[in-house]
N, C-alpha and C positions, 0 to 999 in steps of 0.2 A: 504494500500500500504506500509505503514511504517513497519507493522508486517512482511510482506513477505520479504522486503529488509533487515530488522534487523535480521531475522532468518538466512537468507543466508549469510549475512556478518559475523555473529557470528560464523557460521560453517566454513566459509572460513578462517577467522582470526585464529581460533583454529588450523586448519590443517596447516596453514602456519607457525605458531609459533612452532609447534611440528617439522616441517621439518627443521626449522632454528636452534632451540635450542636442539633438540634431545629428548630422553625419560625423564621421571620423574627423579628427583634427581639432575638435573642441574639447572641453573638459573630459578627462579620462584617457585622452590620447589613443582612442580606438579600442580601449579595453572593453567597453560595453558592446561594441559590435562583435568583437572576438567572443565575448561571452554568449551572445545570441547565436553565433555560428557554432559554438561548442555545445550549446544546449541540445542540439539534435542528437548528440551522442547519449544524453541522459534519457531522451524520449525513446530512441530506437535501440540503444545498447542492450537492454535487458529484455528485448522483445517489444513489439509495438504496444502502446497503451491499451488498445482494444483487447489484445491477447492477455495482457496482464490483468485487466479488469475481469475477463472471463475466468481466469484462474483464481482470482480473489473471490469472485462470486461463488465458484464451485467449492472453495474451501469453507465458505460461510454457509453453504447449503442453500444458496439462493439461485433463482433462475438466471441465466445469462441475460 
């Protein structure tokens, strides 16, 4: 569950920071863009979030 939440939070945080701060070359020196690009590893790295949610639901005895 933490992996699904962490991946989605990393992606949403990266998008929000780029919306607020703008493109690279502004505060953060491109670190926020790098974080957004890296966040896909958190989302896909352990299996897609849809698959992870299915496994979580099965573990909790809930329907997919």
